N, C-alpha and C positions, 0 to 999 in steps of 0.2 A: 655665294653659293650656286652651288649647280642648282638644276631645273629638279635633278633625281632628289633633291636635298628636301625640297619647297614640301612642307605637311600636305596634306591633302583630303577635302574636306568635301563631304554631300552637296547636293545644290536641297533638301530637306532642310540642313541645318542651319542657314540662311535665310531663309524664306520668312516673308514680312509681310503683316495687313496691318494698314492703317481704316479706318473707320470717318465721316465725315456727314452729318445732315448739313443740309443744302437751306443757307441761311440768305437774307434776301442780299446782303451785302456781297455774295459766290454767282449774283444773276448780273446778267449784260443786261442791258437795252432789247431783247429778242425775248425775256422775260427765259432765256434758259441759264443753264453755266455757262459760263463763263473760261472758256478754253484757259485764258491764261491761268488762275487760278487751279484749273486742274493742271496744269502743265507743272506748278508748284505743288503741289501734292504728289505729281509721280516723281517730280527732282526729291523729293523729299524721303519716299517710302523704299526708292531707290538707292538712297545712299545710304537710310537704315540696313538695309538687303546688302551690300557693298563691303560696308563697313564691320558686319557681324561676317562676312569671309575674308574678310582681308584679318582684322580686328585692326584694322589703320584709321588713319581719315581719308576722306576720298574727294577726292572733284571731280567734278562735268565736264568728259569733255568730247562729248557728243552724242549729238541723240538721232538715230539714225531709220526712223521711224514712225511714228504718229501720228496712227490714225483715230479719228473723233467719229465714228459709227453711226449714235442717235446722242438725241438729247436728255435733259434732264431738268428736272425745274426744281422748286420753293421746296422745302419738307424732305424733299429728298434722301435715301440715304442712302450715301457711296463707298463703296469697299474697293480698293485698290488692292493688288495681290502682288507680291513683289518675290522674283528669283531668278535666281543665276541662269544663264543659257549657256555662257562662255569664257574661257579667260585664259588669258595671253600669260605673258613675265607680269607686268607692272599692273595689267589689265583689265579689264570686266565687263562684262556685258549683261545686261540687265531688263527681262522683260516683264513689263509691266502691265497687266489687265485690271481698267478699273469697268465695277461694274454697278448698275442701279441696282440698291434690294426692297423689293416689293414687302406690303406688309406679312404677307404671308410665310413671305422665306426665300419664293425664290429670287433667279436673280442676275439678270439679263448684262448682258455684256455693251458698254457702251464708245471702248479707248480701249485701245492698243501700243503701246509702247515700250522702246526697245532706245537705250543709253549704253553709253561707256561710261564707267567712269574706273578712275586711276586712284591710287593708292597714294600713298603721300607718308614722310616722317616727318620728323619734329619736326627739318629745313625746307618740308615741303619738299623735296623731293621723290620722285618717283622710287617706286620700294616694291620688292617681289612679292608677290601674292598666292597664297594655296593653290592650288592645281582640284580641278574639280574632279570627282567623280560622280556620274550617272548613274542614277539602279532602276531607272524604268525608260521605257523603248521610245516614251515622249519626250523625256527628255533627251535622249542620244538624238531623235530627229532633231530637238531643240537647237543639240551642238552644233551640227551637223547645217543647219541654217546657220548660226550665228560666224559658224567659217566661210561661207560666201557672202554673208554679210558684210565681214570684217573684208574680206578678199577685192570687193567693190567697195568699199571707202577704202584699202590702200589706192585703189584702183584712180578713183577721182581722185583722189589727194596727189598722185604722180600727174593725173593731167592738169591739175589746176596751179600745179607749180610748175609744169611746163609752159603752161597759158602767162601767169604773171612773168617770168622769164624772156618771154618771147615780148608781149608790153615793155617791156623793164629797155632790150636791147631795142624795140624800136624809137625809144624814148630817146636814148640816148643815143641815134644816129639823127633824128628831128632836128636833136642840140644843135650839134656835130654841123649837120647842112645849115642850118637856120640861123647858125652863133658862128 
C-alpha cells in the first residue's frame, strides 16, 4: 500500500475522554494520586484514541514526555483527554491531558503526556495507519511540535545505538586482551 492510498481521518474522529473519581486505592503515601496509577490511565486512554484512529490493536512504543504539574487528592474527579497529534506510517503520537474537575465544573490541568502507539495486525506486525488531517491552527501547531519530538527521538535512538555498539566493541577488546 502506498502512503497516498491510505485513508485520511481528522483529529476529532479519534478524540477520547475518560473520567475517574479518585478512591483511596489510587493514593500514594503522601495522600496524593499515585503517579503509576495515572500512567496506567494515560496509557489506556491513549490506546483507545489510537485504536479509534487506526482501526487496529495497538501497542505503546514510547512515552516521550510526562509532566506532573499538580497533585490530585481522594474524591477528586479526574478527566483524561486524548487526541492524536501526529501519524507516521505505522505509528501515532497521542497527547493526553489530565485535569482535576472541580464540583463547579471548572478544570485544572495536572498532567500532560505524549505517547507513541504502533498499530498491529492479527500477527502483531506493524501496519499502516490512516493519515491525519489537521483542521485547526492548534492541531497544526501540535503536528509541527510532534515532528520535532519524533526527530529528537530518532536522534536519541541513534546516539543510544552508537553508545551500545561502542560498549560492545570495548568489551570484545577487553576479552581478547585479557583472555
